[in-house]
N, C-alpha and C positions, 0 to 999 in steps of 0.2 A: 504493500500500500504506500502511496505517495504521502510522506509525513506532513506535507504542506496542505493536504486536503483534509478538512475536518471530518471526523467520524466519531459519533458518540460511542463511549465505552459501554460495556456491559460487564456483569460479574463473570460471564463466560469468556469474553475476549480480552479482558484486562491483563491477565497474567502473561499471555504471549506478547501482546502489544507493548507492554512495559518491561519485558524481560531484559532488555538491554539498557534500561535506565539506571545509570550508575548510582545516582543519589538514592533511589528507592532500594536498589539491591544492597547498598552499604548499610541502610537503616534496618532492613528486615531480613536480609539474607538473599543470596543470588539464585537459589534453586526455585525458579518460578513454578515448576510443576508441583511444588508443595505449598504454594501460597493458598491461603484461604481468603476469599473475597466476599464481603457482605455489603449490599447496597443499603444505606441507612438514610438517604436524603428524604427528609419529611418537610422540607420547605416548599416555597412557592415557585422556585426558579431552576434549581440545579440538580445534577447528579452528585452524590457523595458516597464514597466507598471506604470501608475499613479494609485494609489489606494487611494480612498477618503472615509472617514467615518465621523461620527458625530463630532469628535474632530479635524480632520485635514486630512492631506494627506501625503503620503510617496511614494518613488520610489522603485519598485522591479525590479532588473536587473538580468537576468539569461543568462549565456552562453549557446550556443548550440553546439552539437558535430560536427559542420561543419561550413564553412564560409557561412553566410546567403546570401551574395551577389551572390554566385555561386550555392549553394545547396549542397546536400549530396555527390556529386562527389568530393568535396574538404573537407575531414574530418579534424577536428581540435580538439585537446584535451580540455576537460572542465577545466583543471587546470589553464587556463588563468585567471579565476575569483580569484583564490588564489593569483596570482601576482598582480592583480588589487587591491584587498583588502589590501595586505601588502604595496603596493605603496601609497595608500591613507592614511594609518596610518602614514607612514613616512613623507609624504608631510604635513599632518596636524600638525605634531610636528615641522617641519622645517619652515613652514610659516603658523601659525595658522589663521584659518578663510578663507583660500583660496580654500579649497576643501569641498565637502559636508560631513556632519556628518554621520558616519557609525552607523547604529542601530543594525545590525545583519548580520552575515556571516555564510553560510552553504556550506562547501566545497563539500559534496557529491552531493548536488543539484546545485552546481555552481551558487549560488544565493547570492546577496548582497541586503540588505534592507537599504536604506539610505534616508537622508533628501530630501524632495521635494523642489526644488528651485523655488520660485515664488515671484514676477512676472518676473523672469529672462527669457531671450530668448537666443537661440543659437547665438553667436556673428556673425557667418557667415550669418545667416538670417538677422540680423540687418544691416550688411554692404550691403547686396544685396538690402535691402529696402532703403538705403541711410541714415540710422541713424548714428550718430557720438557720441557714448558713450564717455564721457569726461575723464574717469579715466583709460582706459584700458592700455595705454602706460606705465604709471608709475606702475600700479598694476602688469602687466605681466613682466616688467623689474625686479621688486622686487621679484616676485615669482621665476623666473628662477635663479636669482643670489642666493637667499636663499636656494632653494632646491638643486641646483647643487653644490654650495660650501659646504653646510652642509652635503651632502651625499658623500663627497670625502675624500681622504687621507689628504687633507689640514686641515680638521676639526675633522674627526672621529678617535677614538682610532683604531689602526691598526687591533687588533683582531676583533672588531665589524665590521669594514669595510670588512674584508676578509670573515667573516661569512655571511654577507649580500650578498657579491659577489657570494658566493657559493649557497645561496638560490635562487637568481634571475638567476643564470646561467642555471637553468632548464627551463627557458621560451624559449626553443629552437625553437619551431614551429613558434612563433610570430616573433622572430628575423629572422627566415628563410623567412617569408613573406616579411619583410623589405629588407633583403639582395637581394632578387630576384626582387620584384616589384619596388623598388626604384633604385637599382644600376645596374641591369643587363637587365631585360626584356625590358625596354623602348628602348634599343639600338639594339635590334634584332626583328625579326618578330615573337614574341612570340604568342602562340595560343590565349591567352585571352586579348592581347592588343587591343585597339581601339583608333581611333582619328576621328576628323571631316573630313570626306572624301566626295568628292575628293579634297576639298578646300586646305587641308594641305598636300596632298600626296607628292608634290615636296619637301617641306621643311622637311618633315619627312624622306624621303630618304636621303636628304643631311645630316641631323643630324646623321643618322645611318651609313653613310660613313665617319663621322668625326673622324679621328683617335685620334686627340688631346682630343676631348670630351670623347671618350670611355676610353682612358688612365686615364683621370682625374676622371671619374666615378669609375673606379676600384681602384685608389689611395684612394678615399674617402670611398669606401667599405672596403678597408684594414684598414683605421683608425676606421671606425665603428665597425669592428669585433675584432680588436686587442687592442684598447685603452680603457680599463675598468677603467675609471677615477672616475665615479660617477654614482649614480642612476638616470637614465633619465626617464622622462615620456614616451618617446618612440613614441608618436603620437600626439605631441602638435601642434595643428592647430586651426583655428578659429571655426571649428566645435566641438572642445573639450573645448570650453570656453563658459560660460553662464554669461550674463550681465544684469544689470540695469544701469541707469545713475549714481548710487551711489556705485555699488558693482560689483566685478569681481570674478567669481569662476571657477576653473579648474576641469574638469571631465575626466573620461574614460582613466586611465593610464594602461590599460591591456597589452600594449606593453612594460611595464617597463623592463629595463635591465640595466646592468652596461656598460656604454659606454663613449664616449667623452663628456666633458662639452659643447662643441660647438654644439652638435647635436640638442638638443631641441630648442636652440635659432635660429639656421638656419632654421629649419622646420617652426617655428612660423613666422619669418620675410617673408619667401617665400609666405606664404598665404596672407599677406598684399600686397605684390607686385602683386600677381595674382588678388586680389580684385581691385587694382588700374587699371590694364589693362582691367578688366571686365566691368568697369563703362560705357564704350561706349555702351555696349549691354543693359544697364538698363536705359538709359536716353531717353526721348522722344523728346528732342530737343538738338541740338549741344551746348555744353558748360553748359548744365543744371547741370552737376555734377562736375564742376570744383572745387568747394569748397570741395566736397567729396574727390576728387583726392588729393588735397593738404593735407587734414586731414590724409589720408592713408599714404602718404609719411612722414608727420610729426610724425605719430605714430611709424613707423619703427625706426626713429631716437630717439624718446623718449624711446622706449623699450631698444635700445642698450645703450644709454647714461645712463639710469637708472641702467641697468645691470652692466655697468662698475663702476659706482659710488658705488653701493651697494656691489659688489664683492670686490672692493678696501677697503671699510669700514670693511667688514668681514675679509679680509686678515689681516688687522691691529689689529682687535679686537679678532678674533676667530681662528686664525691659530695655532691650538694646535695638529695637526696631525704629521705624519712623514715627510711631505714635507716642505722644506724651513723653518726649525725650527728656532724659535727666538734665540735659543742658538748659532746659527751661525751668526746672524746679530744683532738684537736689544740688546741682552744680552751682546754683545761685542762692544757696542757703535757704531754700524754700521747700523743705520736705512736706510741709502741710498742703502746698499746692498739689503735689503728687497724690497725697491722701484724699484730697477733695475730688480730684479727677477719678481716682479709684472708686470712691463711693458712687459717683455718677454712673460709671461704667457698670458696676455690679448691679445697681438699681435697674438699669436698662435691660441687662441680661435677665434679671429676675422677672420683670414684667413680660418680656417676650417669652420667656420660658413657660410661664403659666399659660399663655395663649397657645403655644405649641402643644403643651400637655392637653389642653382642652380639646383641640381639634383631633389629636391622636385618639383620645377616648371615643369621640363621636364616630370617627371613621372606622374604628375596629368593631363597631356594633351596627353601623348603618351601611357600610360600603362593601367592597368585594372581599378584602383580606381580613378575616376575623382572627381571633386568637383562642388558644385552647383553654384559657382560664374560664371562659364562658361556654365554649363549644363542647367541652367535656361534661357539662351538666346535662344529663339526659332528659330530666323532667323539664319540659318547655316552660311550664308556669314558673318554676323556681328560677330557671335561667332568665326569663323575662323580668322577674322581680329584681334580680341582681343587676341586669343590664339597665333597667329603668333608673336605678339609683346612680349608676355610673354616668348615664347620659345627662342626668341633671347636674352632676358635678362638672362634667365636661363643658356643658353650656355655661355654667357659672364661671369657670376658669377663663373661657374664651372671651366672654362678654365683660366680665368685671375685673379683668386682670390688673387694671390700673388702680383698683380700689381695695385690693386684698393685701393687707399689711404684712402677713407672714405665713409660713407654712403651718404654724400653730392654729391660725384662723381656718386654714383648709382642713386641718385635723378635726376641728370642732364641727365644721360643716359636714364633713364625711360621716362623723359619728351621728349627727342628727339625721342625715339621710338614711343611714343604716337602720334606723328605727322605723322607717316608713314601710308601708305595704303598697303594692301596686294598685293604682287606681285606674 
């Protein structure tokens, strides 16, 4: 086979096709006839294989020329693996140890061979099971602060940042997915939308008539598309984090793009709030998961507080880019000017972050790509009751983001909503 012609892998063809790959053979052993291959991709887009040999195991991830969730009627370019590879390289440099090690990349075959994380599990699955990994709040707060600060004009040489911005600007098709699936489709009767029906029909119609909500969604879309501040992961949620009790790793940055610092943080926190409301559907007795609920709300606060602390430390120690130069402040014996600017920047990130969290919650319930927190609740009435509360919080975050003082206020709102019944 011409190695330059794309061909999708399968569990049957992978051993022979990759038998000559030195990186894979070095990691798992070169006797390809003894390799065990298991296809484990459960996402919306890609093929993912665990390949095990005599020496160990590795992950082989390959993009497909279409959206796997939908099929060939929604074509998608293979180049997204190129952006995932480059994002992982940059994240590894900006927060070492937080992403899988890359062993090999093949642009023509849209394939990345990388470290197999074990005994790690997908964080979303752990939360559904009621597990409470103790380190994720701090780890994810540090990861977001370090990668977002160090990928921005606050830290990067301007020539390097602009070159990177030009490189990632070609990830057009995946940005288009976000622009439509997150910010527009949930608010109209789009063809591929779905929701828990008929239980949520009334609330869905109410939200789609909500002028204030639609205006805020478009304001946030404007920020998403126009504010190229930093290299974002682009799809940071509890399904793109793998954990043990001792370690947190971030995966799957194929949606990487230059956008607002606030975007990744908002998307991430939204998924913890959705997990909070989903707990009713996963408990077998009332109150059984009260401790889990408290843990989830605590984790959102830990992520944000850690983000702010680390971002502030980096601001003071690594602010070497073209923005808020030390030559204007510290070098002129005006450190308080720098602190004033930091307060303004963090406040803007906070308010945008709440808005992005709100629209992420809404799209995961009203749009095409749902999440397992709710989807694994088999009783549709229970699922809808959980989703209804989350939708109300999502609307509140998006519309009232400029008037919410702190995450403790959101905690109180979530706890009040938790007591509601579906009307």
